[in-house]
Steps between C-alpha positions, in 0.01 A plus 500: 500500500804707422612509139839330471735674262805338349774741403774405258842628597601514133359852501737585786801316357469177704408153392264346754129547565382705799193378688315641799617392844155355574527274194857406596386402852216288360742328261727403792208415733594774748302778662492833314564674834820296551617576147431872541684524831796311355507739204489802733797363696698443179473121503458470122761602244257604226199639693422865447212729576325669210261757638315319776545147361791262543628305197760227477661293227307182433811279504633610842500207746352531848800552736572218744700637791491196725830384651580167335861455606421331832682778683237521776444129564510434875550862602241470782679217676701600804870439471624266773 
């Protein structure tokens, strides 16, 4: 099993704890592959790559990009 390293951002001037992306995905019950691809696309605000490993702030929420406004309700119906 891979050794999970926690890095404190206080050394870098920040305030929150950085965890590996694999640990972050497990915490949010998501696939590590999904989390990594989202990080590569820039989907997280605090994710960064250190060497070959991705790290992210522990407190960052998983982004929810679903449309909740109801804008697309009934868009498949033909207009008569």
